[in-house]
C-alpha positions as CSV (number, residue, x, y, z in Angstrom):
1,M,113.3,29.1,135.5
2,A,111.2,29.9,132.5
3,P,107.8,28.6,133.7
4,P,107.6,30.9,136.8
5,L,108.7,33.8,134.6
6,A,106.0,33.1,132.0
7,I,103.3,32.5,134.6
8,A,103.9,35.5,136.9
9,P,103.1,38.2,134.3
10,I,100.0,36.5,133.2
11,A,98.8,35.9,136.7
12,S,99.6,39.5,137.7
13,A,97.7,40.8,134.8
14,A,94.7,38.6,135.7
15,V,94.8,39.9,139.3
16,F,95.1,43.4,138.0
17,G,92.0,42.8,135.7
18,L,90.0,41.5,138.6
19,V,90.9,44.4,140.9
20,S,90.2,47.0,138.3
21,S,87.1,45.1,136.9
22,N,88.3,46.0,133.4
23,W,89.4,43.2,131.1
24,S,90.8,45.4,128.4
25,T,93.1,46.9,131.1
26,A,94.2,43.3,132.0
27,Q,94.9,42.5,128.4
28,V,97.1,45.5,128.0
29,A,98.8,44.7,131.3
30,A,99.4,41.0,130.1
31,I,100.8,42.1,126.7
32,T,103.1,44.6,128.3
33,A,104.2,42.1,130.9
34,I,105.0,39.5,128.3
35,A,106.8,42.0,126.1
36,V,109.0,43.1,129.1
37,L,109.6,39.4,129.9
38,V,110.9,38.8,126.4
39,L,112.8,42.1,126.0
40,V,114.2,42.5,129.5
41,G,113.7,39.5,131.7
42,W,115.1,36.7,129.6
43,P,118.2,38.6,128.4
44,L,119.0,39.5,132.0
45,I,118.5,35.9,133.1
46,F,120.6,34.6,130.3
47,L,123.3,37.1,131.2
48,M,123.1,36.0,134.8
49,L,123.4,32.3,133.9
50,D,126.1,32.7,131.2
51,N,128.3,34.6,133.7
52,G,127.7,32.0,136.4
53,R,126.2,34.6,138.7
54,Q,123.3,33.0,140.5
55,G,123.8,34.2,144.0
56,P,121.2,35.9,146.2
57,V,122.3,39.4,145.4
58,T,122.3,38.9,141.7
59,R,118.9,37.2,141.8
60,T,117.5,40.1,143.8
61,V,119.0,42.8,141.5
62,V,117.8,41.1,138.4
63,G,114.3,40.7,140.0
64,L,114.2,44.4,140.9
65,A,115.3,45.3,137.3
66,C,112.6,43.1,135.8
67,G,110.0,44.4,138.1
68,A,110.9,48.1,137.5
69,A,111.4,47.8,133.7
70,P,107.7,48.0,132.6
71,F,107.0,51.0,134.8
72,A,110.1,52.9,133.5
73,A,109.2,52.0,129.9
74,A,105.6,53.3,130.5
75,V,106.8,56.6,131.9
76,V,109.3,57.1,129.1
77,S,106.6,56.2,126.5
78,G,104.1,58.6,128.2
79,V,106.6,61.5,128.2
80,V,107.5,60.9,124.6
81,G,103.9,60.8,123.6
82,L,103.1,64.0,125.5
83,Y,105.9,65.8,123.9
84,A,105.0,64.4,120.4
85,R,101.4,65.6,120.8
86,S,102.1,69.0,122.3
87,S,105.7,70.0,121.3
88,D,105.8,71.9,124.6
89,L,108.2,71.0,127.4
90,G,106.4,73.2,129.8
91,Y,103.2,71.2,129.4
92,V,105.2,67.9,129.9
93,R,106.7,69.4,133.1
94,W,103.3,70.4,134.3
95,V,101.9,66.9,133.7
96,L,104.9,65.3,135.4
97,G,104.4,67.7,138.4
98,Y,101.0,66.0,139.0
99,G,101.9,62.4,138.2
100,A,103.4,59.8,135.9
101,S,102.1,59.9,132.3
102,V,101.2,56.3,131.4
103,P,99.9,55.5,127.9
104,Y,96.3,54.1,127.8
105,F,95.7,54.9,131.5
106,G,96.5,58.7,131.6
107,T,98.2,60.4,134.4
108,V,98.8,58.3,137.6
109,P,99.5,60.3,140.7
110,W,103.1,59.8,141.9
111,P,102.2,58.1,145.3
112,R,100.0,55.5,143.5
113,F,102.6,55.0,140.8
114,A,105.3,54.5,143.5
115,W,103.0,51.9,145.1
116,L,102.5,50.1,141.8
117,L,106.3,50.3,141.1
118,T,107.0,48.8,144.5
119,L,104.6,45.9,143.9
120,G,106.1,45.3,140.5
121,M,109.6,45.1,142.0
122,V,108.5,42.8,144.8
123,S,106.8,40.6,142.1
124,G,110.1,40.6,140.1
125,V,112.1,39.5,143.2
126,V,109.6,36.8,144.2
127,T,109.5,35.5,140.6
128,M,113.3,35.3,140.5
129,W,113.5,33.5,143.8
130,M,110.6,31.1,142.8
131,G,112.7,30.2,139.8
132,A,115.6,29.3,142.1
133,V,113.2,27.2,144.3
134,V,111.9,25.3,141.3
135,A,115.4,24.7,140.0
136,A,116.6,23.5,143.4
137,A,113.6,21.2,143.7
138,A,114.2,19.7,140.3
139,T,117.9,19.1,141.1
140,R,117.0,17.5,144.5
141,D,114.5,15.2,142.8
142,R,117.1,14.1,140.3
143,R,119.6,13.3,143.0
144,L,117.0,11.3,145.0
145,T,116.1,9.0,142.0
146,P,119.4,8.7,140.0
147,N,118.2,5.5,138.2
148,A,114.8,6.8,137.3
149,P,113.8,6.2,133.7
150,T,113.7,9.2,131.5
151,L,111.3,9.9,128.7
152,P,112.7,10.1,125.1
């Protein structure tokens, strides 16, 4: 399950960099995605596997959580940064009335932020299900060749 989870954030960041034509943005996106993978994704996956909960509902919920986590962290960080710089809750409310405050990018209008959040959550669900497909294929391959030699 780890290879799809490690590849997906990097591929998403590369696509984001191509779309935005800004490689520094892609680098920030890749670093953020890998940090979320390590801090949120893997703990949720290990919790899922340790408790024996690998059903479709659990995979979908974990994928949604992994997809939404970077965006939630970005908004929380942006709000904390706004308040730390201005010490004025009125200003923070005013900015949040316009859009999501995201560090490094500025204020993103709410409809665009919602679209990015939706894409992130879809990406998380697809990644979780790809991990299941890869695991099922590996299990099927081992059953088809039970006497195959293994590498030391």
